[in-house]
N, C-alpha and C positions, 0 to 999 in steps of 0.2 A: 882406548882402548874396550875392545868388546867384553863383557864380562862373562864368565863361564857359565852361568846360569842360562844366558841368552843363545851360546853357541848349543847346548843342551837343549834347551825348548825348541829352538829350529832344527835339530836333528832330531828329534823324535820319530821313530815308526811302525813298532807296535807296542811299545809300551808306553806307559802312563810316566810323567816326570812332573814331582811338584812343582807347583808355579808358570806350567804353561797353560795350564786352565782345562776345558772340555772342549772338545769337536764340533765343531759346526755340522749342521744335519742340511745336505741337497735337498734343492727339489728338482729330483732325479738320481741318475746314475753316472758316475764316473767310472771311466776304463782309460789306467796308463800304461802307455810303452815307452820305454826309454834304453840308451846303452851307448856308454862311452865311443866316441869317435877317437881317431888319430890326431887331431887338432886342439888339443886341451880343449874338450867341451863333450858336449852329449847330442847325440839324435833325439829325440820326443814325439811323443804325440799324443792327444788328450781329448778323449771324445767325451760329449754329455749327451745324456739322453733323459732328457726334460720330462718331468714326470709331479706335477704340483700335488699329487697324493702323497707322494714320499716323504714330503713335510708339512702333511695334514696340511695344506694350503687350499684354499679356494680353487676351482677348478677354472683353469684360463688355457684358452686357446692361442698359441703365438706360433707365428709364420717364419717370426726371424729372431735365432737366438743366435748372439754372437758373443765375442770376449772381450774383457779389459784385464790385461795383464801386468803385475808389477813386479818389478823385480829388485834385486838388493846384492851387491858383488863386494865384498869385504876383502881386504887386505890383511889376513889372520896376523901376522907379526905384530902391524903397526893396527889395526882396528880402522884405518883409511878406507873411504868407501869408493872405489872406484865406479865406473861408467865409460860405454864402447863411443861417446859423443860428446860433445861440447854445449847442445840442446839437453840433453839426458843429464847432464852436470849438471845446469841452470835449477832443474826441478825436483834434485834428490830432496827429503825430506828430513829435515835440520831441526834441533833445540826444542822437540818435543820430549816431553815426561810421559811414561815412561821410555827409556832409551832402544826398550827395542821398535818404537814407532819409527825409529831415526833410517835414514839411508835408504830406503824405498823410492822409488819412482816408478811414473809408468812407463812402459816398455812399447815405446815408436822408433822407426826408422826416425833419422832426421829429414828434416823439410816437408815432413806428412805432416797435414791439416787436423786431421781426426785423431784422437787417444783412443779408440776401437782398436784392438789389436789386428792386423793386418788391412784395415780399410784404405784403402786408396783416396786420392783427392776429390775423387768423382763422385766418392760415394759405394762403388763395387768394392768387393774384396782381392786380395791377393789369392795366389795357389795355393798358399800354404795355411788359407783360411778357408773353411766351410761352416757354412750359416747352418743351424737346427731348426727343429720345432718340436711337436708335439710327437712327431712318427718320424723326422730322421736325426740322426746324433749330428751336433755341433761338433767340430774336429779344428783342432787347433795343433799345428807344426812347428815346432822351434828345434833351430840346429844353431845354440850358442858355442861360441868357438874362439880360441885366442886368447884366454887369459893365462895371468903369468900363474910361476910359481906359487905355493901359498896363496891363494886365492879362495874365495868361498862363493859359489854363487847360487843364488834361491829364489823363488820366485812363488806368485799366487797369482792363478789363473783362474777367472770370474766370469761363467757364463754370465749375459744378462739380456732380457729381453727388447727389441727394439723396433717390433712391430709396430707402427701407429695408433693401429685397428685394435690392437689387444688391450684386455681388461687391465691386465699386469705390466704395460709398458715401463720402461725405465725400473723394473725393476732385478734386483740382482739374486740367479736363481742357485747359487752355490759356490762355493771358494775350495780352491783345491793346493795344496802347496808341494812344492818337489823341489831338489835341491841336487847340486854335488861339487866337491871340492876337484881344486888341481892342484897336486903336487911336486913332489921334486922330479925333475926331468920331463913333467909334462904330465906324469899319470894321473887319472882321474879317478877318483874316488867316488862309487855310487853310478848311477843317480839313486837317490831314497825320496818318496814320496808318500802320501796320505793325505787325507780328507784334513782342510785346514783348520786349525783351533778358532776358538773367537776373539783373539787377540789380534789374527791377523785381519777380521773385518777394520777392526779399526787402522789398521796401517793401511789399508784398501783406502777409507774415507781419507784418509791424511795423504795419500799421494795423487787421490782426486782433487782434492782442496788446490793440492800444489801445481797441476796441471792446469788449472782452471784462472788462478792465480796469474798465471805465466802468460795464459795464450792472446790475452788481449793486444800484449805488447810484441806477441810472436806470429802475430794474424792467425791464429789456427783458431780451431772450433772448440768452443768450452765443451764439458758435458753436462747433461742435462740434472736435475736433481733427483739422484738415485734413490731408492729404498729397498729393503730386503724382504724376501719375499721367505717367510709368510710376513 
């Protein structure tokens, strides 16, 4: 069963709740837009304007900022973790302490070789992911749908520099948190969104570890060693 403190800590918006921890400091500016749709979910878009100075990081020119996204879907009544496909079920993080780190998984469609959100097997990106740079926003679009009554869907979207010529390649440059719930009859609560708090970074790390552990046996590409910027 998911503890009440965990539910509160993942639902915080503009007020601090004891036990949730401080907010992260992104190396740039996030802009979130989202609204419920009629299919038990939301339409959302997240823009990220990369600026190393925003987090007092050393200057770095990155020509390709992509995203890795992790999600956790909870049956509120039972505390069970849900997922959209069997591959994602297999990579759900379990058995970690604190329990807030459990339930997360890298968000990817079945059969895709890359863990980066929206990345096609040939290295290109789908229409719902626009890579960014120091001068153009990295834009992530998502339309989670079809979740049952009494479910809780939360996500952490993480921009990362994947420009191999950049001094900050494989550095994680921000963390953004968003959530919605599905109530009786498919009514959607939220979305709620905010700069992610510090423990979300640990949840992200655990989900990436789980992806890398599973990737060789599934014929997928492993993530490189990420670092946090600054």
